[in-house]
RODO-2510 file (C-alpha; in nm, 4 decimals, decimal comma):
residues 449
     n   res          X          Y          Z
     1     m    -0,0132     2,0664     0,0395
     2     t     0,2325     1,7785    -0,0107
     3     t     0,4198     1,7528     0,3172
     4     v     0,5394     1,3959     0,3587
     5     g     0,5980     1,3990     0,7345
     6     d     0,7695     1,1335     0,9431
     7     i     0,7198     0,7598     0,9273
     8     a     0,6404     0,6048     1,2654
     9     g     0,9703     0,4206     1,2935
    10     q     0,9015     0,3041     1,6479
    11     i     0,5781     0,2095     1,8237
    12     g     0,5748     0,1874     2,2022
    13     t     0,3751    -0,0408     2,4293
    14     p     0,0303     0,0647     2,5548
    15     l    -0,0080     0,1416     2,9258
    16     t     0,3654     0,1998     2,9676
    17     g     0,5874     0,5056     2,9581
    18     s     0,6865     0,4238     2,5988
    19     a     0,3259     0,4204     2,4677
    20     t     0,2484     0,5811     2,1317
    21     k    -0,0769     0,7620     2,2088
    22     v    -0,3807     0,8503     1,9974
    23     l    -0,6492     1,0944     2,1072
    24     l    -0,9693     1,0000     1,9233
    25     l    -1,2184     1,2878     1,9122
    26     g    -1,5536     1,1157     1,8696
    27     a    -1,6281     0,7578     1,9698
    28     g    -1,9040     0,6312     1,7392
    29     e    -1,9170     0,3170     1,5268
    30     l    -1,6442     0,4438     1,2922
    31     g    -1,4272     0,5267     1,5911
    32     k    -1,4798     0,1769     1,7277
    33     q    -1,3225     0,0255     1,4189
    34     l    -1,0403     0,2805     1,4311
    35     v    -0,9683     0,1768     1,7912
    36     i    -0,9304    -0,1833     1,6781
    37     a    -0,7025    -0,0831     1,3888
    38     f    -0,4816     0,1349     1,6102
    39     q    -0,4601    -0,1287     1,8816
    40     n    -0,3684    -0,3990     1,6307
    41     l    -0,0583    -0,1941     1,5501
    42     g     0,0239    -0,1384     1,9151
    43     l    -0,0979     0,2167     1,9819
    44     e    -0,2616     0,3344     2,3040
    45     v    -0,6054     0,4839     2,2351
    46     h    -0,7853     0,7552     2,4333
    47     a    -1,1476     0,7990     2,3151
    48     v    -1,3671     1,1016     2,3862
    49     d    -1,7384     1,1531     2,3379
    50     r    -2,0224     1,3447     2,4989
    51     y    -2,1914     1,0424     2,6561
    52     a    -2,0807     0,7326     2,8435
    53     g    -2,0784     0,3951     2,6723
    54     a    -2,0195     0,5210     2,3179
    55     p    -1,9082     0,2375     2,0854
    56     a    -1,5361     0,3258     2,0736
    57     q    -1,5263     0,3864     2,4498
    58     q    -1,6146     0,0217     2,4996
    59     l    -1,2776    -0,0804     2,3525
    60     a    -1,0352     0,2096     2,4067
    61     h    -0,7624     0,1909     2,6697
    62     f    -0,8915     0,5142     2,8230
    63     s    -1,2252     0,6917     2,7789
    64     y    -1,3463     1,0411     2,8608
    65     i    -1,6757     1,2280     2,8553
    66     a    -1,6376     1,5810     2,7207
    67     d    -1,7824     1,8119     2,4567
    68     i    -1,5297     1,7989     2,1720
    69     r    -1,6812     2,1167     2,0274
    70     d    -1,5503     2,3048     2,3316
    71     p    -1,2020     2,4452     2,2529
    72     q    -1,0979     2,4496     2,6181
    73     k    -1,2014     2,0886     2,6800
    74     v    -1,0107     1,9641     2,3767
    75     w    -0,7023     2,1589     2,4852
    76     e    -0,7275     2,0255     2,8422
    77     l    -0,7495     1,6695     2,7140
    78     t    -0,4462     1,7213     2,4927
    79     e    -0,2505     1,8673     2,7820
    80     r    -0,3492     1,5771     3,0056
    81     i    -0,2898     1,2929     2,7594
    82     k     0,0000     1,4345     2,5552
    83     p    -0,0923     1,2301     2,2458
    84     d     0,1310     1,1669     1,9483
    85     y    -0,1702     1,1841     1,7152
    86     v    -0,5034     1,3648     1,7405
    87     v    -0,7624     1,1957     1,5177
    88     p    -1,1090     1,3508     1,4735
    89     e    -1,3791     1,0912     1,4069
    90     v    -1,6511     1,3487     1,3317
    91     e    -1,6811     1,6907     1,1707
    92     t    -1,8069     1,8784     1,4767
    93     v    -1,4796     1,9391     1,6605
    94     a    -1,3131     2,2570     1,7885
    95     v    -1,0972     2,3246     1,4816
    96     e    -0,9422     2,6368     1,6350
    97     t    -0,7919     2,4150     1,9043
    98     l    -0,6689     2,1674     1,6434
    99     k    -0,4615     2,4487     1,4945
   100     r    -0,3162     2,5295     1,8358
   101     i    -0,2367     2,1626     1,8983
   102     e    -0,0627     2,1366     1,5626
   103     e     0,1443     2,4476     1,6339
   104     f     0,2778     2,2780     1,9462
   105     g     0,4094     1,9851     1,7418
   106     t     0,1379     1,7206     1,7761
   107     t     0,0154     1,5577     1,4558
   108     v    -0,3484     1,6350     1,3729
   109     v    -0,4968     1,3931     1,1189
   110     p    -0,4885     1,4653     0,8354
   111     s    -0,4158     1,8275     0,9329
   112     a    -0,5901     2,1092     1,1183
   113     r    -0,6358     2,2904     0,7875
   114     a    -0,8050     1,9919     0,6248
   115     c    -1,0390     1,9495     0,9232
   116     e    -1,1322     2,3175     0,9122
   117     l    -1,1930     2,3298     0,5362
   118     t    -1,4113     2,0164     0,5370
   119     q    -1,6198     2,1050     0,8417
   120     s    -1,8821     2,3044     0,6512
   121     r    -2,0208     2,2637     0,3042
   122     e    -1,9481     2,6277     0,2246
   123     s    -1,5741     2,5893     0,2811
   124     v    -1,5697     2,2542     0,1015
   125     r    -1,7392     2,4136    -0,1988
   126     e    -1,4981     2,7048    -0,1977
   127     v    -1,2002     2,4696    -0,2035
   128     a    -1,3513     2,2571    -0,4808
   129     e    -1,4319     2,5593    -0,6960
   130     s    -1,0886     2,7127    -0,6350
   131     i    -0,9210     2,4133    -0,7990
   132     g    -1,1710     2,3921    -1,0821
   133     l    -1,3698     2,0841    -0,9806
   134     p    -1,7100     2,0397    -1,1478
   135     v    -1,9817     2,1135    -0,8879
   136     t    -2,3562     2,1688    -0,8980
   137     a    -2,5155     2,5133    -0,8469
   138     y    -2,6048     2,5793    -0,4825
   139     r    -2,7386     2,8312    -0,2310
   140     f    -2,7358     2,8514     0,1495
   141     a    -3,0441     2,9118     0,3645
   142     e    -3,0734     3,0065     0,7310
   143     t    -3,4533     3,0184     0,7476
   144     a    -3,7433     2,8418     0,5840
   145     e    -3,8108     3,1631     0,3915
   146     e    -3,4554     3,1638     0,2545
   147     l    -3,5003     2,7994     0,1601
   148     q    -3,8096     2,9041    -0,0351
   149     e    -3,6058     3,1708    -0,2160
   150     a    -3,3260     2,9256    -0,2966
   151     v    -3,5758     2,6801    -0,4397
   152     g    -3,7148     2,9598    -0,6552
   153     e    -3,3683     3,0300    -0,7953
   154     l    -3,2503     2,6716    -0,8438
   155     g    -3,5788     2,5110    -0,9368
   156     l    -3,7329     2,1783    -0,8403
   157     p    -3,6376     1,9136    -0,7712
   158     c    -3,3373     2,0070    -0,5591
   159     i    -3,1342     1,8466    -0,2808
   160     v    -3,1270     1,9964     0,0696
   161     k    -2,8414     1,9028     0,3027
   162     p    -2,7077     2,0010     0,6470
   163     d    -2,4369     2,2664     0,6533
   164     i    -2,1852     2,0113     0,7797
   165     t    -2,0659     1,7065     0,5901
   166     t    -2,2598     1,4128     0,7321
   167     s    -2,1943     1,1161     0,4996
   168     g    -2,5430     1,1435     0,3524
   169     k    -2,7298     1,1780     0,6810
   170     g    -3,0075     1,4352     0,6591
   171     h    -3,0054     1,4652     0,2785
   172     v    -3,3535     1,5271     0,1396
   173     l    -3,4701     1,5340    -0,2216
   174     l    -3,7204     1,8196    -0,2344
   175     k    -3,9728     1,7693    -0,5151
   176     e    -4,2707     1,9909    -0,4314
   177     e    -4,3056     2,3406    -0,2848
   178     e    -4,5518     2,2019    -0,0301
   179     e    -4,2645     2,0009     0,1202
   180     i    -4,0420     2,3019     0,1994
   181     e    -4,1436     2,3470     0,5649
   182     e    -4,1142     1,9757     0,6388
   183     t    -3,7796     1,9544     0,4592
   184     w    -3,6453     2,2542     0,6511
   185     a    -3,7340     2,0890     0,9826
   186     m    -3,5877     1,7497     0,8827
   187     v    -3,2530     1,8787     0,7595
   188     r    -3,2082     2,1376     1,0336
   189     h    -3,2514     1,8603     1,2904
   190     v    -2,9092     1,7150     1,2016
   191     s    -2,7420     2,0467     1,1208
   192     t    -2,5069     2,2480     1,3426
   193     d    -2,5968     2,5112     1,5991
   194     h    -2,6077     2,7655     1,3140
   195     k    -2,9037     2,5723     1,1703
   196     r    -2,8027     2,6532     0,8154
   197     v    -2,8714     2,4262     0,5201
   198     v    -2,7337     2,4044     0,1684
   199     v    -2,9612     2,3742    -0,1333
   200     e    -2,8161     2,2104    -0,4451
   201     r    -2,9558     2,2078    -0,7971
   202     f    -3,0597     1,8546    -0,8761
   203     v    -2,8351     1,6801    -1,1269
   204     d    -3,0031     1,4043    -1,3241
   205     f    -2,7198     1,1687    -1,2414
   206     d    -2,7096     0,7930    -1,2952
   207     y    -2,5703     0,7069    -0,9537
   208     e    -2,3690     0,8251    -0,6551
   209     v    -2,0330     0,6768    -0,5719
   210     t    -1,7744     0,6905    -0,2943
   211     l    -1,4050     0,6762    -0,3737
   212     l    -1,1468     0,6356    -0,0993
   213     a    -0,8295     0,8340    -0,1682
   214     v    -0,5544     0,7108     0,0630
   215     r    -0,2588     0,9474     0,1059
   216     s     0,0611     0,8052     0,2494
   217     i     0,4289     0,7564     0,1752
   218     d     0,5279     0,5404    -0,1196
   219     p     0,7997     0,3074     0,0155
   220     a     0,9558     0,2853    -0,3311
   221     t     1,0165     0,6606    -0,3611
   222     g     0,9843     0,7982    -0,0081
   223     k     0,7425     1,0570    -0,1474
   224     m     0,3747     1,1243    -0,0881
   225     a     0,1419     0,9201    -0,3087
   226     t    -0,2299     0,8489    -0,3402
   227     w    -0,4023     0,5131    -0,3744
   228     f    -0,7674     0,4645    -0,4738
   229     s    -1,0131     0,2007    -0,3635
   230     e    -1,2480     0,0353    -0,6053
   231     p    -1,5599     0,2542    -0,6304
   232     i    -1,8363     0,2017    -0,3741
   233     g    -2,2023     0,2412    -0,4648
   234     h    -2,4614     0,3382    -0,2050
   235     r    -2,8284     0,4148    -0,1588
   236     h    -3,0023     0,6497     0,0846
   237     e    -3,3622     0,6701     0,1988
   238     n    -3,5147     0,9536     0,4001
   239     g    -3,1733     1,1169     0,4180
   240     d    -2,9879     0,8220     0,5688
   241     l    -2,7639     0,5426     0,4422
   242     v    -2,9498     0,2194     0,3678
   243     e    -2,7030     0,0037     0,1759
   244     s    -2,3643     0,0106     0,0045
   245     w    -2,1790    -0,2218    -0,2286
   246     q    -1,8354    -0,2654    -0,3847
   247     p    -1,7315    -0,2533    -0,6619
   248     m    -1,9684    -0,0116    -0,8312
   249     a    -1,9672    -0,0684    -1,2065
   250     m    -1,8305     0,2375    -1,3901
   251     s    -1,7059     0,3023    -1,7409
   252     e    -1,3316     0,3409    -1,7808
   253     d    -1,3684     0,7105    -1,8590
   254     a    -1,5992     0,7751    -1,5616
   255     l    -1,3603     0,5925    -1,3262
   256     a    -1,0649     0,7903    -1,4588
   257     n    -1,2577     1,1153    -1,4092
   258     a    -1,3596     1,0098    -1,0574
   259     r    -1,0007     0,9340    -0,9614
   260     s    -0,8899     1,2673    -1,1036
   261     v    -1,1431     1,4562    -0,8911
   262     a    -1,0526     1,2545    -0,5805
   263     a    -0,6810     1,3111    -0,6337
   264     r    -0,7180     1,6860    -0,6856
   265     i    -0,9300     1,7492    -0,3769
   266     s    -0,7258     1,5231    -0,1466
   267     n    -0,3976     1,6712    -0,2710
   268     e    -0,5283     2,0222    -0,2091
   269     l    -0,6310     1,9357     0,1480
   270     g    -0,3038     1,7529     0,2164
   271     g    -0,1853     1,5467     0,5105
   272     r    -0,1943     1,1702     0,5436
   273     g    -0,4894     0,9405     0,5857
   274     v    -0,8091     0,8322     0,4140
   275     y    -1,0237     1,0849     0,2308
   276     g    -1,3779     0,9726     0,1535
   277     v    -1,4795     1,1497    -0,1680
   278     e    -1,8493     1,1544    -0,2671
   279     l    -1,9327     1,1960    -0,6350
   280     f    -2,2295     1,2154    -0,8728
   281     v    -2,1895     1,0311    -1,2034
   282     a    -2,3890     1,0978    -1,5207
   283     g    -2,2609     0,8886    -1,8090
   284     d    -1,8875     0,9577    -1,8158
   285     e    -1,9263     1,2956    -1,6454
   286     v    -1,8353     1,3209    -1,2757
   287     y    -1,9463     1,5958    -1,0355
   288     f    -1,7890     1,6619    -0,6985
   289     s    -2,0333     1,6320    -0,4067
   290     s    -1,8354     1,6313    -0,0799
   291     v    -1,5237     1,5055     0,0950
   292     s    -1,4467     1,3892     0,4487
   293     p    -1,0903     1,3628     0,5831
   294     r    -1,1626     1,0310     0,7524
   295     p    -1,3308     0,6935     0,6909
   296     l    -1,6960     0,7009     0,5857
   297     d    -2,0009     0,4950     0,6782
   298     t    -2,0558     0,4136     0,3106
   299     a    -1,7213     0,2308     0,3114
   300     m    -1,7622     0,0260     0,6298
   301     l    -1,8087    -0,2828     0,4138
   302     t    -1,4409    -0,2624     0,3094
   303     g    -1,3674    -0,4700     0,6194
   304     y    -1,5078    -0,7590     0,4154
   305     t    -1,4385    -0,6634     0,0538
   306     q    -1,0794    -0,5371     0,0732
   307     r    -0,7571    -0,6872     0,2007
   308     f    -0,7399    -0,3944     0,4425
   309     s    -1,0447    -0,1999     0,5592
   310     e    -1,0773     0,1770     0,5335
   311     f    -0,9960     0,1913     0,9051
   312     e    -0,6765    -0,0098     0,8704
   313     l    -0,5790     0,2000     0,5691
   314     h    -0,6397     0,5212     0,7667
   315     v    -0,4128     0,4024     1,0463
   316     r    -0,1439     0,2788     0,8071
   317     a    -0,1487     0,6104     0,6213
   318     i    -0,1303     0,8123     0,9445
   319     l     0,1784     0,6166     1,0468
   320     g     0,3334     0,6365     0,6990
   321     f     0,3161     0,2611     0,6464
   322     p     0,2697     0,0824     0,3090
   323     i    -0,0786     0,0917     0,1547
   324     d    -0,2676    -0,1931    -0,0118
   325     v    -0,6174    -0,1236    -0,1477
   326     t    -0,6675    -0,4631    -0,3122
   327     l    -1,0287    -0,5756    -0,3542
   328     v    -1,0566    -0,9408    -0,2489
   329     s    -1,4280    -0,9980    -0,3066
   330     p    -1,7409    -0,8230    -0,4269
   331     g    -1,9687    -0,7449    -0,1357
   332     a    -2,2572    -0,5453     0,0033
   333     a    -2,3795    -0,4108     0,3354
   334     v    -2,7191    -0,3125     0,4730
   335     i    -2,7497    -0,0767     0,7692
   336     l    -2,9691    -0,1698     1,0669
   337     h    -3,1776     0,1191     1,2006
   338     a    -3,3892     0,1585     1,5116
   339     d    -3,7591     0,2191     1,4480
   340     a    -3,8343     0,3929     1,7772
   341     e    -3,6809     0,5581     2,0816
   342     l    -3,5319     0,2988     2,3173
   343     d    -3,3613     0,3510     2,6529
   344     d    -3,2263    -0,0040     2,6437
   345     v    -3,1590    -0,1987     2,3256
   346     s    -3,1468    -0,5636     2,2293
   347     y    -3,1458    -0,7561     1,9013
   348     s    -3,3164    -1,0704     1,7807
   349     g    -3,2800    -1,2785     1,4674
   350     l    -2,9012    -1,2826     1,4535
   351     d    -2,8943    -1,6605     1,4206
   352     a    -3,1203    -1,6493     1,1170
   353     a    -2,9179    -1,3673     0,9583
   354     l    -2,5885    -1,5454     1,0089
   355     a    -2,7275    -1,8602     0,8469
   356     y    -2,6851    -1,6925     0,5091
   357     e    -2,3661    -1,7855     0,3268
   358     e    -2,0673    -1,5486     0,3597
   359     t    -2,2656    -1,3166     0,5859
   360     d    -2,1620    -1,1355     0,9024
   361     v    -2,3356    -0,9022     1,1475
   362     r    -2,1689    -0,6061     1,3147
   363     l    -2,3599    -0,4437     1,6006
   364     f    -2,2352    -0,0973     1,6920
   365     g    -2,3061    -0,1243     2,0654
   366     k    -2,4923     0,2050     2,1064
   367     p    -2,6512     0,2080     2,4530
   368     w    -2,9758     0,3797     2,3501
   369     a    -3,1666     0,4501     2,0307
   370     y    -3,4019     0,6894     1,8561
   371     a    -3,6047     0,6381     1,5400
   372     g    -3,3664     0,6132     1,2455
   373     r    -3,0464     0,5742     1,4489
   374     r    -2,7869     0,3466     1,2916
   375     m    -2,7440     0,0466     1,5216
   376     g    -2,5551    -0,2106     1,3166
   377     m    -2,4664    -0,3516     0,9778
   378     v    -2,5097    -0,6763     0,7884
   379     a    -2,2306    -0,7482     0,5397
   380     t    -2,2116    -1,0183     0,2753
   381     t    -1,9553    -1,1218     0,0166
   382     a    -2,0354    -1,3170    -0,2992
   383     e    -1,9165    -1,3908    -0,6503
   384     d    -2,0905    -1,0778    -0,7770
   385     v    -2,2403    -0,7588    -0,6345
   386     e    -2,6001    -0,8448    -0,7255
   387     t    -2,5895    -1,1684    -0,5261
   388     a    -2,4253    -0,9924    -0,2335
   389     r    -2,6872    -0,7143    -0,2282
   390     d    -2,9755    -0,9611    -0,2375
   391     r    -2,8256    -1,1783     0,0340
   392     a    -2,7421    -0,8836     0,2610
   393     a    -3,0978    -0,7498     0,2307
   394     l    -3,2477    -1,0892     0,3143
   395     a    -3,0183    -1,1345     0,6145
   396     a    -3,0817    -0,7828     0,7462
   397     a    -3,4584    -0,8428     0,7294
   398     k    -3,4165    -1,1209     0,9860
   399     i    -3,2834    -0,8849     1,2542
   400     t    -3,5048    -0,6760     1,4802
   401     v    -3,3886    -0,3855     1,6954
   402     e    -3,6119    -0,3958     2,0022
   403     p    -3,6407    -0,2922     2,3684
   404     g    -3,3924    -0,4641     2,5948
   405     s    -3,4820    -0,6642     2,9037
   406     s    -3,2815    -0,6329     3,2225
   407     s    -3,0701    -0,9339     3,3104
   408     g    -3,0428    -0,8363     3,6754
   409     g    -2,7145    -0,8022     3,8609
   410     d    -2,5327    -0,4743     3,9203
   411     q    -2,6858    -0,3116     3,6118
   412     a    -3,0482    -0,3764     3,7059
   413     d    -3,0921    -0,0334     3,8631
   414     a    -2,8868     0,1552     3,6060
   415     q    -3,0357     0,4694     3,4568
   416     p    -3,0528     0,5297     3,0813
   417     v    -2,7497     0,7061     2,9376
   418     a    -2,8100     1,0753     2,8673
   419     p    -2,8418     1,1507     2,4950
   420     a    -2,5489     1,2999     2,3063
   421     g    -2,7140     1,6409     2,2952
   422     s    -2,7042     1,6816     2,6727
   423     p    -2,4723     1,9549     2,8027
   424     v    -2,1367     1,8477     2,9416
   425     s    -1,9972     2,0740     3,2088
   426     d    -1,6591     1,9143     3,2547
   427     i    -1,4293     1,6337     3,1501
   428     e    -1,5064     1,3014     3,3139
   429     v    -1,2658     1,0099     3,3071
   430     i    -1,4431     0,6751     3,2822
   431     e    -1,2875     0,4488     3,5397
   432     v    -1,2267     0,0820     3,4682
   433     p    -1,3752    -0,1321     3,7481
   434     e    -1,1457    -0,3418     3,9638
   435     p    -1,1146    -0,7071     3,8582
   436     v    -1,3549    -0,9425     4,0339
   437     v    -1,1109    -1,2334     4,0264
   438     d    -0,8152    -1,2384     4,2648
   439     v    -0,4837    -1,3105     4,0973
   440     d    -0,2096    -1,5001     4,2757
   441     p     0,0811    -1,2504     4,2963
   442     k     0,3280    -1,5380     4,2659
   443     l     0,2175    -1,6038     3,9089
   444     t     0,4609    -1,4451     3,6646
   445     r     0,3411    -1,5876     3,3355
   446     s     0,0095    -1,5656     3,1581
   447     a    -0,1639    -1,8594     2,9929
   448     d    -0,0703    -1,7430     2,6434
   449     d     0,3015    -1,6842     2,7066
***
């Protein structure tokens, strides 16, 4: 798949009849950064999620509450908004509707086909094997008994993952047979409604790495080309992302092999945008793990380490604009997690964290929490990765995610936001409240004109 597509030669003005519109399906912390990147280039953003107050909804021009897994709801939103681009932020979207949208001439990013093929691990594996990529042996299991059988075939240790690509969330290293029942329950918790898991033979690899493959139009040739970020290392605990760093040290041969794998899978899936390619590395050997047709949580730190973040690169690629993946500084990031269920959330220790040199804090703005939920990130740059990792860990340790305290006012009697798993019966448009300050109608200029 090598279709070049059109370059966005003209961008309209948001909130006017000329607006260039984006429908963002999913409004989490990655979507929040995509909203900023789209808005910086003048696009009008419509963000959808299954609960009110999702991170990207806090910034988008228009926000909606709807179940993006529901084909009819996604179609209704498309009919209502008439977007120029439909951009899924998560895997769990109604891919059958994405195909229908694409057939009617709207651009789906990177393409409906790519979204469909990367939604489940089975289809991802089939694509990878069809083009000859090196992969580990695997089995699928729909019950704890089938998981037991798969373990018997593949041996211990093995890795158990959800059936959807989840950027490392819900990955469990299974070491003992006594852990099978517990592992089944843990991984199934973040899996899809089919509750299926994938079991992979454990590869005694040296490290895991993320490579961003950015597909866009080369301005020098007018043809499709692929750019690669510097490799990103990352570490997971209890199936969730803990820290990431860039660049990850790799041998020349291993890096060349990694880029080859990333190029082959992204070229096969096609379209324009960022592909996050996850790889296992053992010496100079590289094994394909997974791919997502969108920015990844492991690469959020690129907002500090690269000239343009993964979010800015995604937007530039979608629009067919020039790509620059230059690394400007080594850096590292540590993810902030909630330790317990919270209906209202606050944070302490930010002042102490920000006292560390070259350190920043990014809070995702999620209105409620559960144990293990990702709530923010501490990012640090330094002269070398080791210093950055140490400093980020020290700064993150200063921050506490804790119960919020009401500040009174109109929100004092507000009820907790329903969790994302709650059923959504219809599409709800989130209204923007009227301004509380009267504006003199005779004024024709703003302060920054």
